[in-house]
N, C-alpha and C positions, 0 to 999 in steps of 0.2 A: 600739377598744370600751370605753367606761365599764364599771368592775366592776358597777356598783350604780345605782339611778336613787332615792334615798331623799327622802323628805318629812320631816323633823323637825318634831314639833309638841311644844312647850313653851314656857309663861311666861317662864321662865327665860334671859333676853336673854344672860347671860354663860356659861351650862350651853351653848347652843345656839351661840354663838359657838366655844368650846374642841372640842367636838366635832364641827361643819362642818370645825374645821381640820383636826382627827389623823383623819376619814374622807374630807378631799379628797387628802391626803396618800396616799394608798391607793385612788385611783384613783377615788373615787365620785364623784357629780353628788349635791349636798346642795339640796332647796328649804327655805325654812325658813316655819314660822309659829307665832305666837304664840298663837293660838287654834283651837278648832273651827272656825267661821266663816272664817277664814282658810286653814286648811288645806282646808275645801269648794273656798274661790277656785284655790287653788295646783292642786289635784286637777281641776278641770275645763280652767285651761289647760295644765297638763303632762302629756298623757296616756302619759309615758314614765315616770312613778314608776312604781316597783315594789313597795317598802316604805316603810311608814309607820313611825317609832319614834314611841311616843304617851307621853308623860306622861299619868300616871292623874287626878295631882291638879291639875286647871286652875280659873281663876275662869270665872262662866258654864255653859256646856258641860264637864262632867268626859271623862275618856279614856272610862270604859264606855258612856256616851251615844254618843260621837262614834265608838268602837268599832262601835256598832252601826250606825250613819248609814253609815260608810266601806263594812262588809260588806255593806250594802243595795245601795249606790249605784256599788261598785267591787267586786265580789265576787273576782276574781281578785287583788287588789293587798293582799298580806302586811302584818299589821300586828302589831309588836313591841312589847308594853304596857312602861314602864318608870317605873318608880317609887322614890320614897325613905321610902315609907310602905306597905310592903306588907303585909297580911296574906294568910291562906291561904285566906280565903271570897273574897277579892278576884282572887287569883290561879286560883281555880278558876271562878270569876264569868269573868274575862277569855277563857281558854282555852273555857267552854262556848261565849261569845259568838262564837269564831271566830279569838281572835288565833292566830297562830303562837306566838307566845310571852310569857312574862312575866319578866323581868329587874327586879333591885332595883340601885338607886343604891348607893354608886357601882359601876359594872359596870366589869369591865378589859374596856379595848378589844378584845383580841384575842378574848375571849368575844363581844361586843358584835359586832365583824367577821364572825368564825365564823358568829351565828346571822343578821346580816344575809345572807352569802351560801348561806346553806341555806335561807335566806327566797327570796331571787333564785332559785335555781334552781327552787324547785317551783312558783314563779309561771312561768318560761318553760318547764316540762314541761307543766304545763296549758295554754299557749296553744298550745305545739307539737301536743297532742293536738286541741285545738279544729280545729285550721287542717288538721290529716289527717282529720279526721272528714267537714269542709267539702269538700275534696276528693274524698274517696271517695263523698261524696255528689253531687257534680256530675257525678262519674265513671260513678256509677251513673246519671242520667240519661242521658247521652250513649250507652249502651248499648240 
């Protein structure tokens, strides 16, 4: 089983290629998107995506706008914000809007991997609770 299914959303193609390579060797499946709209297309096709690593500063819709859209449409998918231009205000905004965490580029790969695995664990626990609740509901109907 893959350790994590990640959607990397960043308009810097070179950064994406390097990060994809570094995460793939750690048994993570990586999907790429260079814009928010492309990310939405990837999410529509790949329901196995568990974590989005999202650049804050992108042309078109920025990361904060996309975070809101992702959390509305895919509330169980965890989002890790990643930026080279962090401010305390933007970090607070991102967390308030539902980001799992907010990291600053360049980020040590071991820190990023740890955060991804924490986010995956959180998402999988939520999914298990939903399944358990559905099973209990069905069992109560049969009684």
